[in-house]
C-alpha angles and dihedrals in degrees: 000000000000089000088106086090090070091055095049127068090274097263085193114196117237120244090242117105122252092238105031091266127132112308103213100078089235121161177170117040124210088256118008096184114115129219091272094057095254116144116224118205128186116218118191111204123192094197111135111165108095093237092050095048088050093052092046090052090047092052094048092047092051089049093052091049092053096041110044091168093055113048123185120208114203119220127185119234131173133235086220096071107010093111097053091042093053092047090062098035099046090049092049096043092242102110122127112269095239113040125199112204140121131273090245090062104036103055093079092050090048090051087055090053097246097132129071117243105252096187095098093051102045113112113235089240091057092045092052092044097064123061122257090242094059092047087050090055089056098045124100123182088342095309125116105227100179145018113230120236114172131004140193133212136186116256141169118253118201136200098224093197089059092048092051095051088051093052090245117141117223104252117245130189137068097301147011115224116229088235092057091044090054092048092050089049092051092051093046092054117098145137108325094357140078132209093232141028115193124181102215101155085128100031104167100085094044094047095046091045095050093042086077086070082077102035095266112166102171093189136047129198121007146260113002091349095062118129129193126239119192106175140134095299094050094048095049096092099044092045093049091049090048094050094049089051102045108019101036096023087214095127116073103241094211090058092059087067095048134081119248092262092053089058096056098080092054089050092053091046094052096248088132127015095216138028134188120222147131113309091242089067084085090080093058091047091048092050102034112030117111116267113278093019109150117215142159140183108237123217119283117286112254137189110165086336140006092231120134127185116264108264100184141168106228145198118217134177119229111241088224092067117104092211109057092146095054091046092051088049090056091048091053088052092046094055095049114129095254092060103030094052091052092047089049093053092046093054098028090236131134120258111239092220123074096224092054088049090054089049092052090049090052093045095048100032086227093283127142091036097304097121094061094034089058092046089053087060096054099081104050116162134185118277107225092193090064089065094051108102097218096038097112093051091046093046094051101035104031114015100043098052092039094052091043088056092047095049089048086057089240094124136032127243092257090051091050087052090050095050093047096049098041089043092058092051088052097054094035091054096257097282101111 
């Protein structure tokens, strides 16, 4: 879910630490307690926006002031190389004690046993504050390998002026059915304009996530035992997008080959009345849209449900650390409402805890799209594909090009199904 960095102006974090500490993110010693009995923990943060970095520094400083015997050292990492860095550090036992990452990246490390089980250290208030689906997405072999912080969802953004001119009311309520979304798109399509612009240059994540609207699972079992399922539920979203693009002609075909950021100028210019993108794009619209541009976030898309798989940033603890309890206590402190709500507003992401979402709604008044963005994060479910060992390779080498060909109208639905299933057997060694 860190892909928001590719849609912003690459506010790349510097290699310097946030507190003047060592810059290499290196790691946990065999015993990081000093002669005075003070525990020293290293926390690698991947925050990059200035406001998020500042809030992270503030939270760590406050913790250190309140806990003189457990001091946290803040180290700056980067989304660009965190995976490769962790491969080396976790294997060598030199990873930071507390690790900021995302659930799409950490499951493989968890399956290899590199993260401490946080379940014994989670407060009951924190356990109850996060949905079961999110916890499931962070559980490996019964062990909770991370605590979620911020999440993203896929939402529909609308040009309210364009809707008004077409006589289309801005939908309200808890969800927007896919059928109603399609009908709106058709009504908003006219000479020189389309109902929807949808940046699907990299379509796999969007398709797999939104498939949960129809109960799509894609994978069953976990690790080496994972098997693929491409059935009616899994095909609902790609088929609906295809039908809107080629039957209704309500999706701009060019947008299907673009990134989400590439679609924004056309959205501002009225080339399309709606666009589908990550919820965090609300920040760019709020900051960059032309003066007087009217926009809204529509209710979450829904098929049989409005559920979407949890796409979370996470905090894990290296199993090599000697102070799992203290690290877990810091994480519990870090995800408290006061801090998490501010981090969420800095990054325009959704707090993983219900109480922090409530705080954001109160602080923002639900304006600038926040009301529906927060609603979209209330029904997070587990993402079975995250637990499939070879999913990353399948996603990049098989699913992405196959879906690109399908959305370009180069292959049929049956051919898409064939390529996805045979491709999985190819990358998984033919056993599933």
